[in-house]
C-alpha positions in Angstrom: 116.0 122.6 61.5 119.7 122.2 61.9 121.1 121.2 65.3 123.1 123.6 67.4 126.4 122.0 68.2 129.1 123.1 70.7 131.6 121.7 73.2 132.0 121.9 77.0 135.0 121.3 79.2 134.1 119.9 82.6 136.4 120.3 85.6 138.4 117.1 85.7 138.0 114.3 86.6 134.7 113.7 84.8 133.1 110.6 83.6 129.8 111.1 81.7 128.7 107.5 82.0 129.1 107.4 85.8 127.4 110.7 86.3 124.5 109.9 84.0 123.9 106.5 85.8 123.8 108.3 89.2 121.2 110.7 87.7 119.0 108.0 86.0 119.3 105.4 88.7 117.7 102.6 86.7 118.1 101.2 83.2 114.5 101.7 82.2 114.5 105.5 82.9 112.9 106.9 79.8 113.4 110.6 80.8 117.2 110.4 81.2 118.4 108.1 78.4 121.8 106.5 78.0 122.8 104.1 75.2 126.4 103.5 76.3 127.7 106.5 74.4 125.2 109.3 74.4 123.1 110.9 77.1 119.8 112.3 75.8 117.1 114.3 77.5 114.3 116.7 76.6 114.7 120.0 78.3 112.7 123.3 78.5 114.9 126.0 77.1 113.8 129.6 76.6 110.1 128.7 76.4 110.4 125.7 74.2 111.4 122.0 74.5 114.5 120.7 72.8 116.4 117.4 72.7 119.8 117.6 74.2 122.4 115.0 73.3 125.8 114.8 75.1 128.8 112.6 74.4 132.3 112.6 76.0 135.6 112.7 74.2 138.8 112.3 76.2 139.6 110.5 79.4 138.2 111.6 82.8 141.4 113.6 83.5 141.1 115.6 80.2 137.3 115.5 79.5 135.6 117.3 76.6 131.9 117.0 75.9 130.2 117.3 72.6 126.7 118.8 72.9 123.9 118.8 70.2 120.6 120.6 70.6 117.8 119.5 68.3 114.5 121.3 67.8 115.4 124.8 68.8 113.3 127.2 66.7 115.2 130.3 68.1 119.0 129.9 68.3 119.5 133.0 70.4 120.9 132.1 73.9 120.2 128.4 73.5 123.8 127.5 74.1 124.0 129.4 77.3 120.7 128.0 78.5 121.7 124.4 77.8 125.2 124.9 79.3 123.6 126.2 82.5 121.2 123.2 82.6 124.0 120.7 82.0 126.2 122.3 84.6 123.5 121.8 87.1 122.4 118.3 86.1 125.8 116.8 85.6 127.8 118.9 88.1 130.3 119.8 85.3 132.2 122.4 87.2 131.9 120.9 90.7 135.3 120.9 92.4 135.9 117.7 94.3 139.6 118.1 95.2 138.7 118.2 98.9 136.7 115.0 98.6 139.7 113.2 97.0 142.0 114.6 99.7 139.7 113.2 102.4 139.5 109.9 100.6 143.3 109.6 100.5 143.3 109.3 104.3 140.8 106.4 104.4 141.6 103.2 102.5 138.0 102.1 102.2 136.7 105.4 100.9 139.8 105.7 98.6 139.0 102.4 96.9 135.4 103.4 96.4 136.4 106.8 95.1 138.9 105.4 92.7 136.5 102.8 91.3 134.1 105.6 90.3 136.6 108.4 89.7 135.0 111.0 87.5 131.6 110.8 89.1 130.2 114.3 89.6 127.1 115.1 91.8 124.0 115.0 89.7 120.9 117.1 90.2 117.5 117.3 88.8 117.0 120.3 86.4 114.5 121.8 88.8 113.5 121.6 92.4 109.9 120.8 91.2 111.2 117.7 89.4 113.1 116.6 92.6 109.9 117.0 94.7 107.9 115.1 92.1 110.4 112.3 92.0 110.6 112.1 95.7 106.8 111.9 96.1 106.4 109.3 93.3 109.1 107.0 94.7 107.8 106.9 98.3 107.1 103.6 99.9 107.6 101.6 96.7 110.7 100.1 95.0 112.8 102.5 93.0 112.2 100.4 89.9 108.5 100.8 90.2 108.9 104.5 91.0 110.9 105.1 87.8 108.2 103.3 85.8 105.5 105.6 87.3 107.7 108.6 86.4 108.0 107.3 82.9 104.2 107.1 82.6 103.9 110.7 83.9 106.3 111.9 81.2 104.7 109.9 78.4 101.2 111.1 79.4 101.8 114.8 80.3 105.3 115.7 79.2 105.9 117.6 76.0 106.9 115.4 73.0 109.9 116.4 70.9 109.1 116.5 67.2 111.0 113.7 65.4 112.2 112.1 68.7 111.0 109.4 71.0 111.7 111.6 74.0 109.2 113.2 76.3 110.1 116.0 78.7 109.4 115.6 82.3 106.0 117.3 83.1 106.1 120.9 84.1 103.8 122.3 86.8 101.6 123.7 84.1 101.1 120.2 82.8 99.9 118.8 86.1 98.0 121.8 87.6 94.2 121.4 87.8 94.4 117.7 86.7 91.8 115.4 87.9 93.2 113.1 90.6 91.6 110.1 89.0 93.6 110.7 85.9 96.9 110.4 87.8 95.7 107.4 89.7 95.5 105.6 86.4 99.2 106.0 86.1 99.7 103.8 89.2 99.9 106.7 91.6 98.2 106.4 94.9 95.4 109.0 95.7 97.7 110.7 98.3 100.5 111.0 95.8 98.2 112.2 93.0 96.7 114.9 95.3 100.2 115.9 96.5 101.4 116.4 92.9 98.3 118.3 91.7 98.3 120.6 94.8 102.0 121.4 94.4 101.5 122.2 90.7 98.5 124.4 91.5 100.5 126.3 94.1 103.2 127.0 91.6 101.0 128.0 88.7 98.2 129.8 90.5 99.8 131.2 93.7 103.4 131.7 92.5 105.1 129.2 94.8 108.8 129.4 93.9 110.6 126.2 95.0 114.0 127.5 93.6 114.1 130.0 96.5 114.7 127.1 98.8 118.3 127.4 97.7 118.6 130.6 99.8 117.6 128.7 103.0 119.8 126.7 105.4 119.2 123.0 105.7 116.8 123.1 108.7 114.7 126.0 107.2 114.6 124.3 103.8 113.5 121.0 105.4 110.9 122.7 107.5 109.5 124.5 104.4 109.4 121.4 102.3 107.6 119.4 105.0 104.8 121.9 104.9 104.0 120.5 101.4 101.5 117.7 101.2 103.2 114.3 100.8 106.7 115.5 101.9 108.2 113.9 105.0 111.8 113.7 106.3 113.1 111.3 103.7 111.6 113.2 100.8 112.9 116.5 102.2 116.5 115.2 102.6 116.2 113.6 99.1 115.3 117.0 97.7 118.1 118.8 99.4 120.6 116.3 97.9 119.2 115.8 94.4 117.4 119.1 93.9 119.6 121.6 95.8 122.9 119.8 95.4 123.8 119.7 99.1 126.4 117.0 99.2 126.6 116.8 103.0 123.1 115.4 103.0 122.6 111.6 103.2 118.9 110.7 103.2 119.0 108.7 106.4 115.5 107.4 106.1 116.3 105.9 102.7 116.3 102.1 103.5 118.0 101.2 100.2 120.7 103.7 100.8 121.2 102.5 104.4 121.5 99.0 103.2 124.1 100.1 100.7 126.0 101.7 103.5 125.7 98.7 105.7 127.0 96.5 102.9 129.9 98.7 102.1 131.0 99.0 105.7 130.6 95.2 106.3 128.2 95.7 109.2 126.0 92.8 110.4 123.2 94.8 112.1 120.8 96.9 110.0 121.3 100.7 110.4 118.8 103.2 111.7 118.7 106.9 111.0 120.8 108.0 114.0 123.5 105.4 113.5 123.7 106.1 109.8 124.5 109.7 110.5 127.0 108.9 113.3 128.9 106.6 110.9 128.9 109.2 108.2 130.0 112.1 110.5 133.7 111.8 109.7 132.9 112.3 106.0 130.1 114.8 106.6 131.0 117.3 104.0 130.5 114.5 101.4 128.1 112.1 103.0 125.7 112.7 100.1 128.4 112.2 97.5 129.1 108.8 99.2 125.4 108.1 98.7 125.9 108.4 94.9 129.0 106.2 95.0 127.1 103.5 96.8 124.3 103.7 94.3 126.8 103.2 91.5 128.3 100.3 93.4 124.9 98.5 93.4 124.4 99.3 89.7 127.8 97.9 88.9 127.0 94.8 90.8 123.9 94.4 88.7 126.0 94.7 85.5 124.8 98.0 84.2 128.2 99.8 84.2 131.8 98.8 84.4 133.8 100.9 86.9 137.6 101.3 86.9 139.6 98.6 88.6 
């Protein structure tokens, strides 16, 4: 089966490495893979699962991406499906000129923005995956949360023939699962019940999480918090990483608050209210700053090398 190969031209500036790291968050993420040159992921496309590989040619100011799709049995419309998925996940066409204009007026933000110039806002390929990530990572370290998500993918996600990749589980993979099965993957009972109930609601009762995109922030948060296992932090996390709302900074995310405190050079720990007060002058892009600060920590840990 021959790969389908095509090119994409993101809106500049674009840096694949930075955007992929903001998406994958930790080096041991086995769903979103990065080897220093190529981003790989298994994606559901037109009713089948394929391996998508993306590389970048050209500098951030003149980016061009090479895309290879492996395992597609039906070539029809695969390019358009993959393009739509990558546009969503990697923010390829996101216009950030206003963000850079705001940053130019603030020395601290400008230095941060220039270090990570080319970062685009990442999103999960589905709102369901955003909810599942949020639930799995609650009240544990992100490193442990990523490992739990890896186990979910390895156990229930579709395997790609001839590849080490597993797709992230779909609702059909988790619906009607025994809670004890999921607990063996280091999920708490509450999280296991939340994931199976959500999957059941999607598969059996037609719950459409993508329709949250039509709601304003308050309505979307209210709707999300009606789901088992979803509180304020998870709801805001979903709005940012699932719906792409860049003005949302998950204020109950302790790690993100610590990153903000460190960046601003503050001595006292931040709470939810003070976090949002400090971010108010950058409100249209508070969530985009969240991604920059995540990269700052990853850079400090030696996982990527930003521009000077």
